[in-house]
C-alpha positions as CSV (number, residue, x, y, z in Angstrom):
1,M,-90.7,-37.1,60.8
2,R,-90.6,-35.7,64.3
3,I,-92.8,-38.4,65.6
4,L,-90.6,-41.1,64.1
5,V,-87.5,-39.6,65.8
6,R,-89.2,-39.4,69.1
7,L,-90.4,-43.0,68.8
8,I,-86.8,-44.2,68.0
9,I,-85.5,-42.2,71.0
10,S,-88.2,-43.8,73.2
11,T,-87.4,-47.2,71.9
12,I,-83.7,-46.8,72.7
13,A,-84.6,-45.5,76.1
14,V,-86.7,-48.6,76.8
15,L,-83.9,-50.9,75.7
16,V,-81.3,-49.0,77.9
17,A,-83.7,-49.2,80.9
18,D,-84.0,-52.9,80.2
19,L,-80.2,-53.2,80.3
20,L,-79.8,-51.2,83.5
21,L,-82.6,-52.6,85.6
22,P,-82.7,-56.3,86.4
23,G,-86.4,-56.2,87.3
24,I,-87.4,-55.1,83.7
25,H,-87.3,-57.5,80.8
26,A,-88.0,-56.7,77.2
27,D,-87.4,-59.6,74.7
28,D,-86.1,-57.7,71.7
29,F,-86.0,-54.5,69.7
30,V,-89.6,-55.1,68.3
31,T,-90.8,-55.5,71.9
32,G,-89.0,-52.3,72.9
33,L,-90.6,-50.5,69.9
34,L,-94.1,-51.8,70.9
35,V,-93.5,-50.7,74.5
36,A,-92.6,-47.2,73.3
37,V,-95.7,-47.0,71.2
38,V,-98.0,-48.3,74.0
39,L,-96.5,-45.9,76.5
40,A,-96.9,-43.0,74.2
41,V,-100.6,-43.9,73.6
42,L,-101.2,-44.4,77.4
43,N,-99.5,-41.2,78.3
44,T,-101.5,-39.3,75.7
45,V,-104.9,-40.8,76.5
46,L,-104.9,-42.1,80.1
47,R,-102.4,-40.0,81.9
48,P,-104.2,-36.6,81.7
49,L,-107.4,-38.3,82.9
50,L,-105.6,-39.8,85.9
51,I,-104.0,-36.5,86.7
52,I,-107.3,-34.7,86.8
53,L,-109.0,-37.5,88.9
54,T,-106.1,-37.5,91.4
55,L,-105.5,-33.8,91.6
56,P,-106.2,-33.4,95.3
57,I,-103.8,-36.1,96.4
58,T,-101.2,-34.8,93.8
59,I,-101.4,-31.3,95.4
60,L,-101.2,-32.7,98.9
61,S,-98.2,-34.8,98.0
62,L,-96.6,-31.8,96.2
63,G,-96.6,-33.6,92.9
64,L,-95.0,-36.9,94.1
65,F,-98.2,-38.8,93.3
66,L,-97.3,-38.3,89.6
67,L,-94.6,-40.8,90.1
68,V,-97.2,-43.3,91.2
69,I,-99.2,-42.6,88.1
70,N,-96.2,-43.1,85.9
71,A,-95.4,-46.4,87.6
72,G,-99.0,-47.5,87.2
73,I,-98.9,-46.7,83.5
74,V,-95.7,-48.8,83.1
75,L,-97.4,-51.7,84.9
76,L,-100.4,-51.4,82.6
77,A,-98.2,-51.5,79.6
78,A,-96.5,-54.6,81.0
79,K,-99.9,-56.3,81.3
80,L,-100.8,-55.3,77.7
81,I,-97.6,-56.4,76.0
82,D,-96.3,-60.0,75.8
83,G,-92.5,-60.1,76.1
84,F,-92.3,-57.1,78.4
85,T,-92.3,-57.8,82.1
86,V,-92.0,-55.7,85.2
87,E,-91.4,-57.5,88.4
88,S,-92.9,-55.0,90.9
89,F,-94.2,-51.5,91.5
90,W,-90.7,-50.4,92.5
91,W,-89.1,-51.7,89.3
92,A,-91.9,-49.8,87.4
93,L,-91.1,-46.7,89.3
94,G,-87.4,-47.1,88.6
95,F,-88.1,-47.8,84.9
96,S,-90.1,-44.6,84.6
97,L,-87.3,-42.6,86.2
98,V,-84.6,-44.2,84.0
99,L,-86.8,-43.8,80.9
100,S,-87.2,-40.1,81.6
101,I,-83.5,-39.5,82.2
102,V,-82.4,-41.4,79.1
103,Q,-85.0,-39.7,76.9
104,G,-83.9,-36.3,78.2
105,F,-80.3,-37.2,77.4
106,L,-81.1,-38.5,73.9
107,N,-83.3,-35.5,73.2
108,A,-80.5,-33.2,74.2
109,L,-78.2,-35.1,71.8
110,D,-80.8,-34.6,69.1
111,G,-79.8,-30.9,69.2
112,G,-83.4,-29.6,69.0
113,S,-83.6,-30.0,65.2
114,S,-87.0,-31.5,65.5
115,R,-88.2,-28.5,67.6
116,D,-87.1,-26.0,64.9
117,Q,-89.4,-27.5,62.3
118,D,-92.6,-26.6,64.0
């Protein structure tokens, strides 16, 4: 049940980011849901590997290179999903920032009920 709630929150965050950023285009709710699923899979599988491989530059940039990794994952998701387009690297970076902010806000509204059921 917790995974379903997180997936719905991520889908809503994707659709809100689509509304706020003119360089991001998601066709409909199903596309937003698919983007949320693909981003979750890429963040689970690919992101840790990229973080380990780029650890020296991440340390030298004081962690700012993680923003580049996030934007790259968003661009990869845009390549994998028809109906989801990102116009440039900067829009991908903005999308990842807006997505994080909206997810944090929605998770706070959730009240932590999903965390209590561990």
